[in-house]
C-alpha positions in Angstrom: 117.0 107.5 81.0 118.7 104.4 78.5 120.1 106.1 75.4 119.6 104.1 72.3 121.2 104.4 68.7 119.4 102.6 66.2 121.1 102.7 62.7 119.5 101.0 59.2 122.5 100.1 57.4 125.2 97.3 57.5 126.7 96.3 60.6 129.9 95.6 59.2 133.2 97.6 60.2 130.8 99.2 63.3 132.9 102.5 61.9 130.3 104.7 64.3 131.7 102.9 67.6 134.7 103.5 69.1 137.4 100.6 70.6 136.8 99.3 73.9 133.7 101.2 74.8 130.6 98.5 74.5 129.8 96.2 77.6 128.1 93.3 76.1 127.0 92.4 72.7 123.7 90.0 72.5 122.5 89.1 68.9 120.4 86.5 67.3 122.7 86.4 63.2 121.5 85.0 60.0 122.4 81.2 60.9 123.1 79.8 57.2 120.1 76.8 56.8 117.5 79.1 54.7 115.4 79.7 57.0 111.5 80.0 55.1 113.8 80.6 52.4 115.0 84.4 53.7 117.1 85.7 51.4 119.0 86.9 55.3 119.8 83.6 55.9 121.4 82.3 52.9 125.0 82.0 54.3 126.5 82.9 58.3 127.5 85.8 58.9 131.1 87.0 57.3 133.3 86.8 60.3 134.6 90.5 60.0 131.6 91.4 62.2 132.8 89.3 65.1 136.8 91.0 64.7 134.7 94.3 64.9 132.3 93.4 68.0 135.7 92.2 69.9 137.0 95.6 68.9 134.4 97.6 70.5 133.9 95.4 73.2 135.7 96.3 76.4 138.1 93.4 78.1 136.0 90.7 80.5 132.5 91.8 77.7 130.3 88.8 77.4 128.4 88.0 74.5 125.6 86.0 73.7 125.2 84.7 69.7 122.1 82.8 68.8 122.7 79.9 66.3 121.6 76.9 64.9 121.9 73.4 65.9 123.4 72.2 62.2 126.2 75.3 62.0 126.9 76.1 65.4 130.0 74.6 65.2 130.7 76.9 62.1 130.1 79.9 64.1 131.8 78.9 67.1 135.1 78.4 65.3 134.7 81.7 63.3 134.3 83.4 67.3 137.2 81.8 68.7 139.3 82.4 65.3 138.2 86.7 66.3 139.7 86.1 69.9 136.6 85.3 71.8 137.0 82.7 74.6 133.9 79.7 74.3 132.2 79.9 77.6 129.1 78.3 77.5 126.3 76.8 75.0 122.7 78.1 77.1 120.0 75.8 75.3 116.8 77.9 75.1 114.7 74.1 74.7 110.4 74.1 73.9 108.1 71.3 72.6 106.8 72.9 69.4 109.8 72.8 67.4 109.1 71.9 63.4 111.6 69.0 61.9 112.5 70.0 58.3 111.6 66.6 56.7 110.0 64.8 54.5 107.9 61.2 53.4 110.5 58.6 51.9 107.8 56.9 51.0 106.4 59.6 48.9 109.6 60.0 47.3 110.2 56.5 45.9 106.4 56.8 45.0 107.6 59.8 42.9 111.0 58.3 42.0 109.3 55.2 40.8 107.3 57.4 38.4 104.0 56.0 40.3 101.0 58.3 41.5 100.9 58.3 45.1 96.9 58.1 46.7 95.0 61.2 47.7 93.6 60.8 51.3 92.6 64.4 52.2 93.4 68.0 52.1 94.3 70.9 54.2 95.2 74.9 53.7 99.1 76.0 54.2 100.4 79.4 54.8 104.0 79.3 55.1 105.7 81.8 57.3 105.0 84.3 60.0 101.3 85.9 58.3 99.4 88.2 60.4 95.9 86.3 61.4 97.3 83.0 60.2 95.1 80.9 57.1 91.7 82.2 57.7 92.8 85.7 56.7 95.0 85.2 54.2 94.8 83.3 50.4 96.3 79.8 51.6 97.6 77.0 49.5 95.3 74.0 48.9 97.7 70.8 49.5 96.7 67.6 49.4 97.9 64.7 52.0 99.1 62.1 50.1 100.6 58.0 51.0 102.1 55.9 48.9 101.0 53.2 46.8 104.0 51.6 45.5 104.7 48.3 47.8 108.6 50.0 48.5 106.9 53.3 49.4 104.3 51.8 51.6 107.0 50.1 53.6 109.0 53.6 54.3 105.6 55.7 54.3 106.3 58.0 57.3 110.3 57.6 57.1 112.1 61.2 57.3 115.2 63.0 57.1 115.2 64.6 60.7 114.6 64.4 64.4 112.1 67.2 65.7 114.4 70.3 66.6 113.4 71.4 70.3 116.4 73.3 71.2 118.0 76.6 70.2 121.7 77.4 71.2 122.7 80.7 72.4 126.9 80.6 72.4 128.0 82.3 75.6 131.2 84.5 74.6 133.7 86.6 76.3 136.4 88.9 75.0 139.6 87.8 77.7 141.1 90.2 79.9 144.4 90.9 79.7 146.9 88.8 81.9 148.3 91.4 84.1 144.6 91.8 85.7 142.6 89.7 88.0 139.0 89.5 87.6 138.6 92.3 90.4 141.1 94.3 88.9 139.3 93.9 85.6 135.4 94.8 87.1 136.9 97.9 88.9 138.3 99.4 85.9 135.8 97.8 82.9 132.8 97.0 85.2 132.8 93.5 83.2 133.9 90.3 84.1 130.8 89.4 86.1 127.4 87.7 85.5 124.7 89.5 87.0 123.1 86.4 88.5 121.3 87.7 91.7 119.1 89.3 88.9 118.4 86.2 87.1 118.1 83.6 90.3 114.7 81.1 89.9 113.0 81.5 92.7 111.4 78.9 94.7 107.8 77.7 94.1 105.4 78.2 96.8 105.7 75.4 99.5 108.8 74.1 97.5 111.8 72.5 100.4 114.9 74.8 99.6 117.8 72.1 98.4 121.5 72.5 99.5 123.3 73.4 102.2 123.6 76.6 102.6 120.9 77.5 100.2 120.3 81.2 98.8 116.7 83.0 100.3 116.1 84.5 96.5 116.7 81.2 94.8 118.6 78.7 92.7 121.1 80.5 89.7 120.4 80.3 86.5 120.9 77.7 84.4 122.2 76.9 81.1 119.1 75.6 79.7 116.1 78.4 79.2 112.8 76.3 78.9 109.5 77.4 76.8 107.2 74.7 78.7 107.4 73.0 81.8 108.4 69.8 81.4 106.9 67.9 84.3 110.3 66.1 84.8 110.1 66.1 88.5 113.1 68.8 88.8 111.5 71.3 86.6 113.8 74.4 88.3 114.5 76.7 85.6 113.7 80.0 83.7 110.6 79.7 81.6 110.0 81.3 78.3 106.9 81.5 76.1 107.4 81.7 72.8 105.9 84.0 70.6 102.3 83.2 68.8 101.8 85.0 65.2 99.0 87.1 66.5 100.9 88.4 69.5 102.5 91.3 67.5 100.1 92.3 64.8 102.1 94.6 62.8 105.6 92.6 63.6 105.9 90.0 60.3 109.5 89.0 61.6 109.8 85.1 60.8 112.8 84.7 63.7 111.0 86.9 66.6 112.4 86.2 69.9 110.2 86.6 73.1 111.0 89.9 74.9 110.7 87.8 78.2 113.6 85.6 76.9 116.0 88.7 76.3 114.8 90.2 79.5 116.2 86.9 81.0 119.4 87.3 79.2 119.9 91.3 78.8 120.1 90.3 83.2 122.3 87.9 83.2 125.2 89.2 81.2 124.6 93.2 82.1 124.0 95.3 84.8 122.1 98.9 84.9 123.1 101.7 82.7 125.4 99.4 80.6 125.6 99.3 76.8 124.6 96.4 75.0 125.5 96.1 71.2 122.9 93.7 68.6 124.7 93.9 65.0 121.7 91.9 63.9 119.0 93.5 65.5 115.7 92.3 63.4 112.5 93.7 65.1 114.3 94.7 68.0 113.8 92.6 70.8 116.7 93.0 72.7 116.5 97.1 72.4 113.1 96.4 73.9 114.2 94.7 77.0 117.2 97.3 77.5 114.1 100.1 77.1 112.6 98.1 80.6 115.6 97.2 82.1 118.0 100.8 82.1 119.9 99.6 79.9 121.7 101.5 77.2 121.3 100.0 73.3 123.3 100.4 69.9 121.5 98.3 67.3 122.1 98.1 63.2 119.4 96.7 61.5 120.3 96.4 57.1 116.4 95.9 56.3 114.3 98.6 56.0 111.0 97.1 57.1 112.3 95.3 59.9 114.4 98.6 61.3 110.8 100.3 61.3 109.4 97.3 63.7 112.6 97.4 66.0 111.9 101.6 66.1 108.3 101.7 66.7 108.7 99.0 69.0 111.5 101.0 71.1 109.4 103.9 71.1 105.9 102.0 73.0 108.1 101.5 76.0 107.9 105.1 76.5 111.2 105.2 78.1 113.1 106.8 75.6 112.1 110.2 73.6 112.4 110.5 69.8 115.7 112.3 69.7 117.3 109.4 72.1 117.0 107.4 68.2 119.0 107.8 65.2 
């Protein structure tokens, strides 16, 4: 049975944890981009948490840290300055990203103090809302088109392209030079990615490729797809995005699919190892651990998200209430 320790408090210091006792880190920290104006996403985490995480992880331990395209470089510097090695960047690719933009033509009308023309209206609900616009009082917004000549020239021009992937930084705590990989794996059970459990199976009727193809499929790639892109070589792990009505009581705005967390959990750990998540959110990583026989330690400062995480983990029926505190 898996063991779980989840804390409704700040993760900074990780004072509850001893040095070099954890086998892996998976976390989705604040991106520092003010996503949907949420208070917890105003800044990147203080580097202290990466120092603390480095302290409690065993030598050779891997970590996966979600980030944003805009500030990934800043986060990677913080991780490196805390002692971690940057091993790779996984790309969680999807087709339904939403650009952060505006119509420059309309902005020109506003600057010129010219009223834009109304050509329609629509209902709008911001963020993750149970039931969507139908069950909530939605704002009525007007569809506009520029009226000025210059505004018409720049009608539809914007400030950014549609994001179609989310980076996940793969890091590792280095081993001491006196040890090799095999020695460290024997001692700590770390320093090895679990490639066998994350192979991509061959499709029915598909010809096996390579001079010595593995019977269980291809080694997983650093691209994780949400949708089939039909590009002629679509042999990647596919994971659906979370839809708004998927989990009615879970209102977390950046909820990650459990199937994605399954894949990531299997990639960097083996059964009975412990995963640390300093920014637990609504607990998707903990749910994955409950199903995959991994131990889990999570921290979440927001009491609302903490309650959701606790409920979701308990619903797996693999742990008892006494396992959570």
